[in-house]
Residue frames relative to the residue before (quaternion, step in Angstrom):
aa qw qx qy qz dx dy dz
M 1.0000 0.0000 0.0000 0.0000 0.00 0.00 0.00
P 0.4420 -0.6668 0.5195 0.3002 3.58 -0.93 0.80
K 0.0224 0.7638 -0.6438 0.0396 3.54 -1.02 0.94
A 0.1427 0.7844 -0.5959 0.0965 3.56 -1.04 0.72
S 0.1512 -0.7591 0.6254 0.0988 3.49 -1.34 0.31
V 0.0736 -0.7712 0.6318 0.0245 3.55 -1.06 0.83
K 0.0786 -0.7697 0.6321 0.0436 3.55 -1.04 0.84
R 0.0035 0.8030 -0.5944 0.0432 3.56 -0.93 0.95
L 0.2606 -0.6760 0.6559 0.2119 3.51 -1.35 0.43
I 0.0608 -0.8250 0.5611 -0.0285 3.55 -0.60 1.18
E 0.4216 -0.7261 0.5004 0.2113 3.50 -0.96 0.99
C 0.5760 0.5094 -0.4669 0.4366 3.54 0.09 1.38
K 0.6328 -0.5319 0.3996 0.3962 3.55 -1.28 0.30
K 0.6184 -0.5804 0.3896 0.3590 3.55 -1.11 0.77
N 0.6911 0.4824 -0.2988 0.4476 3.62 0.80 -0.92
D 0.6146 0.5338 -0.3480 0.4650 3.59 1.08 -0.65
L 0.6630 0.5036 -0.3020 0.4643 3.58 0.97 -0.86
I 0.6232 0.5252 -0.3327 0.4744 3.59 1.01 -0.79
N 0.6721 0.4948 -0.3011 0.4614 3.60 0.88 -0.93
L 0.6087 0.5465 -0.3464 0.4591 3.59 1.09 -0.66
V 0.6726 0.4824 -0.2931 0.4785 3.59 0.92 -0.88
L 0.6939 0.4714 -0.2781 0.4679 3.61 1.01 -0.75
D 0.6007 0.5526 -0.3602 0.4518 3.61 1.23 -0.28
I 0.0909 -0.8815 0.4631 0.0167 3.51 0.83 1.19
E 0.6608 0.5402 -0.3215 0.4101 3.60 0.92 -0.82
K 0.6440 0.5043 -0.3288 0.4721 3.61 1.22 -0.25
Y 0.4081 0.7503 -0.4543 0.2532 3.64 1.20 -0.20
P 0.6496 0.5250 -0.3598 0.4159 3.66 0.82 -0.77
E 0.5925 0.5908 -0.3593 0.4133 3.62 1.18 -0.45
F 0.8544 0.1235 -0.0221 0.5043 3.61 1.03 -0.65
V 0.6384 0.5283 -0.3415 0.4435 3.63 1.16 -0.32
P 0.4257 -0.6990 0.5060 0.2722 3.60 -0.71 1.02
F 0.8213 0.2492 -0.2134 0.4668 3.55 -1.19 0.70
C 0.6209 0.5254 -0.3487 0.4657 3.65 1.27 0.04
Y 0.1899 -0.8220 0.5338 0.0563 3.55 -0.56 1.24
D 0.8035 -0.0230 0.0594 0.5918 3.58 1.05 -0.72
A 0.0249 -0.7796 0.6257 0.0086 3.56 -1.23 0.54
R 0.0162 0.8002 -0.5970 0.0550 3.54 -0.97 0.88
I 0.2318 -0.7424 0.6139 0.1349 3.57 -0.99 0.91
Y 0.2284 -0.7897 0.5599 0.1037 3.56 -0.83 1.06
E 0.7936 0.0392 0.0070 0.6071 3.55 1.03 -0.79
S 0.0737 0.7617 -0.6425 0.0410 3.54 -1.16 0.68
E 0.1739 0.7908 -0.5691 0.1432 3.56 -0.63 1.09
N 0.3604 -0.7017 0.5762 0.2138 3.51 -1.22 0.66
K 0.0172 -0.7716 0.6356 -0.0193 3.54 -0.96 0.98
G 0.7931 -0.2280 0.1121 0.5536 3.56 0.13 1.30
D 0.8283 -0.1464 0.1433 0.5215 3.57 -0.68 -1.13
L 0.6700 0.4740 -0.2987 0.4870 3.60 1.26 0.06
K 0.1404 -0.7137 0.6748 0.1247 3.53 -1.22 0.63
K 0.1211 -0.8021 0.5841 0.0287 3.56 -0.74 1.12
I 0.0408 -0.7904 0.6103 -0.0343 3.54 -0.92 1.04
I 0.1413 -0.7228 0.6674 0.1102 3.55 -1.15 0.74
A 0.0923 0.8189 -0.5520 0.1271 3.58 -0.63 1.14
D 0.3041 -0.7015 0.6119 0.2027 3.51 -1.36 0.44
L 0.0711 -0.7413 0.6634 0.0739 3.53 -1.22 0.65
T 0.1804 -0.7317 0.6446 0.1285 3.53 -1.06 0.81
I 0.0157 0.8112 -0.5792 0.0791 3.53 -0.56 1.23
G 0.2038 0.7907 -0.5658 0.1145 3.54 -1.20 0.35
K 0.1604 -0.7396 0.6404 0.1307 3.47 -1.41 -0.07
G 0.8215 0.0648 -0.0904 0.5592 3.54 -0.81 1.02
P 0.8273 -0.2029 0.1473 0.5027 3.58 -0.90 -0.89
F 0.6332 0.5354 -0.3289 0.4520 3.60 1.24 -0.23
K 0.1660 0.7630 -0.6027 0.1644 3.56 -0.69 1.13
D 0.1237 0.7919 -0.5884 0.1068 3.57 -0.91 0.90
T 0.3483 -0.7281 0.5602 0.1861 3.54 -1.29 0.48
Y 0.0192 -0.7835 0.6208 0.0182 3.54 -1.02 0.82
K 0.3697 -0.7158 0.5614 0.1890 3.52 -1.18 0.76
S 0.0993 -0.8173 0.5676 0.0054 3.55 -0.94 0.96
D 0.3139 -0.6693 0.6414 0.2051 3.47 -1.38 0.51
V 0.0766 -0.8050 0.5880 -0.0153 3.58 -0.53 1.25
E 0.0195 -0.8045 0.5934 -0.0201 3.58 -0.85 0.97
F 0.1464 -0.7726 0.6154 0.0541 3.55 -0.76 1.15
N 0.1850 -0.7622 0.6143 0.0863 3.56 -0.76 1.12
K 0.3293 -0.7976 0.4787 0.1619 3.57 -0.29 1.31
K 0.6551 0.5125 -0.3189 0.4544 3.62 1.07 -0.63
K 0.7615 0.3742 -0.1915 0.4934 3.57 0.98 -0.86
D 0.3101 -0.7624 0.4983 0.2726 3.60 1.30 -0.27
T 0.4880 0.6203 -0.4569 0.4101 3.55 0.83 1.08
I 0.1550 -0.7359 0.6499 0.1098 3.52 -1.28 0.56
S 0.0835 -0.7872 0.6108 0.0141 3.56 -0.84 1.07
V 0.1035 -0.7929 0.6002 0.0190 3.55 -0.98 0.93
K 0.0078 -0.7684 0.6394 -0.0240 3.56 -0.96 0.97
N 0.4440 -0.6824 0.4997 0.2960 3.58 -1.03 0.70
I 0.2720 -0.7422 0.5936 0.1512 3.53 -1.21 0.66
D 0.7984 -0.0655 0.1178 0.5869 3.56 0.92 -0.98
G 0.5581 0.6190 -0.4493 0.3216 3.54 -1.25 0.37
P 0.7924 -0.3789 0.2377 0.4148 3.56 -1.30 -0.36
L 0.6129 0.5711 -0.3419 0.4257 3.59 1.26 0.07
N 0.3976 -0.6645 0.5747 0.2647 3.54 -1.10 0.74
H 0.7998 -0.0029 0.0936 0.5929 3.51 1.04 -0.90
L 0.1059 0.7526 -0.6484 0.0432 3.56 -1.11 0.75
S 0.1078 0.7412 -0.6579 0.0786 3.50 -1.00 0.92
N 0.1657 0.7649 -0.6174 0.0790 3.55 -0.71 1.01
N 0.1405 -0.7978 0.5862 0.0087 3.48 -1.07 0.89
W 0.1646 -0.7500 0.6369 0.0695 3.50 -1.03 0.97
T 0.0415 -0.7703 0.6360 0.0204 3.58 -1.00 0.85
F 0.1198 -0.8072 0.5779 0.0154 3.57 -0.82 1.05
S 0.1129 0.7862 -0.6039 0.0662 3.59 -0.99 0.79
D 0.5151 -0.6256 0.4910 0.3196 3.53 -1.20 0.63
N 0.2703 -0.7392 0.5991 0.1470 3.54 -1.09 0.83
K 0.6005 -0.6034 0.3808 0.3610 3.60 -1.02 0.69
D 0.6667 0.4959 -0.3013 0.4678 3.60 1.19 -0.43
G 0.6013 -0.5861 0.3501 0.4151 3.59 1.25 0.25
L 0.5473 0.5817 -0.4022 0.4476 3.55 1.28 0.25
T 0.3808 -0.6788 0.5630 0.2780 3.56 -1.28 0.23
E 0.2409 -0.7442 0.6057 0.1459 3.54 -0.90 0.97
V 0.0316 -0.7877 0.6152 -0.0109 3.54 -0.82 1.04
T 0.1125 -0.7540 0.6447 0.0561 3.52 -1.07 0.89
F 0.0861 -0.7833 0.6156 0.0032 3.54 -0.91 1.02
D 0.0439 -0.7850 0.6176 -0.0203 3.56 -0.65 1.20
I 0.0088 0.8026 -0.5961 0.0194 3.57 -0.97 0.82
D 0.0004 0.7529 -0.6566 0.0440 3.51 -1.16 0.82
F 0.2141 0.7919 -0.5484 0.1620 3.59 -0.61 1.06
E 0.1286 -0.7517 0.6382 0.1055 3.50 -1.38 0.25
I 0.3216 -0.7345 0.5722 0.1720 3.55 -0.90 1.02
K 0.5510 -0.6321 0.4325 0.3314 3.59 -0.98 0.84
N 0.6722 0.4586 -0.2862 0.5058 3.59 1.02 -0.81
K 0.3876 -0.7670 0.4645 0.2137 3.60 -0.36 1.26
F 0.6236 0.5378 -0.3441 0.4511 3.60 1.03 -0.73
L 0.6796 0.4702 -0.2889 0.4834 3.59 0.86 -0.95
N 0.6151 0.5490 -0.3484 0.4460 3.57 1.03 -0.75
S 0.6738 0.4796 -0.3086 0.4698 3.62 0.90 -0.84
L 0.6183 0.5266 -0.3457 0.4700 3.63 1.08 -0.62
M 0.6492 0.5326 -0.3119 0.4445 3.57 0.99 -0.87
I 0.6075 0.5701 -0.3610 0.4190 3.59 0.96 -0.78
V 0.6555 0.5394 -0.3094 0.4286 3.58 0.97 -0.88
S 0.8183 0.2514 -0.1098 0.5052 3.60 0.83 -0.96
F 0.3555 0.8027 -0.4396 0.1900 3.56 1.31 0.08
Q 0.6840 0.4814 -0.3097 0.4522 3.61 0.74 -0.96
F 0.6248 0.5369 -0.3292 0.4616 3.58 1.01 -0.81
G 0.6764 0.4960 -0.2860 0.4633 3.58 0.90 -0.94
L 0.6496 0.5150 -0.3132 0.4635 3.55 0.99 -0.83
E 0.6346 0.5165 -0.3260 0.4735 3.60 1.00 -0.77
K 0.6351 0.5225 -0.3291 0.4640 3.60 1.01 -0.78
I 0.6541 0.4993 -0.3094 0.4766 3.58 1.00 -0.80
A 0.6420 0.5093 -0.3201 0.4754 3.60 0.95 -0.86
D 0.6222 0.5358 -0.3310 0.4650 3.60 1.00 -0.82
A 0.6614 0.5216 -0.3089 0.4416 3.58 0.94 -0.91
F 0.6552 0.4882 -0.3159 0.4823 3.62 0.95 -0.81
Q 0.6524 0.5133 -0.3210 0.4560 3.60 0.93 -0.85
K 0.6650 0.5005 -0.3034 0.4640 3.59 0.88 -0.93
R 0.6585 0.5124 -0.3081 0.4570 3.58 0.91 -0.93
A 0.6598 0.5074 -0.3074 0.4613 3.61 0.91 -0.92
E 0.6937 0.4724 -0.2886 0.4608 3.58 0.86 -0.90
E 0.6251 0.5209 -0.3382 0.4727 3.60 1.10 -0.62
L 0.7322 0.4479 -0.2418 0.4525 3.59 0.87 -0.96
F 0.8416 0.2629 -0.0721 0.4663 3.56 0.86 -0.97
N 0.3881 0.7583 -0.4684 0.2345 3.61 1.19 -0.07
N 0.7132 0.4466 -0.2620 0.4725 3.59 1.03 -0.69
T 0.6867 0.4817 -0.2872 0.4625 3.61 1.25 -0.13
K 0.4037 0.7266 -0.4794 0.2815 3.61 1.21 0.19
N 0.6108 -0.5695 0.4123 0.3640 3.53 -1.26 0.45
């Protein structure tokens, strides 16, 4: 199974960055390999925000949609994502956000997944870290474009 972790310091407020990650339906505008995104359910349950969403992702001729359970823990400033349905045997990704002493937000993104199609899974292993870095770059660029003028 491909596994990776990326850590970044991003020039924006922590809450703005969290809201950017939770704004799933905007992903096709800036996330590489993301063709479509749809939120089906979104509800607040005390310190948790729960979202059910679809993402259509792909590269070249390969494109597929998977359904995810997204949970934002407001007390811990974490977002956890698990797959519910689609081309994945397993998906677990976790975002952790914290304020940095320099006024930046530190974000850590961990991902672990396996595609049901063994051939595609072996292809993903080869280019996975590169793809993850491109996605992290896209979130960082988007956050800095949207929020650079609103920092403390």
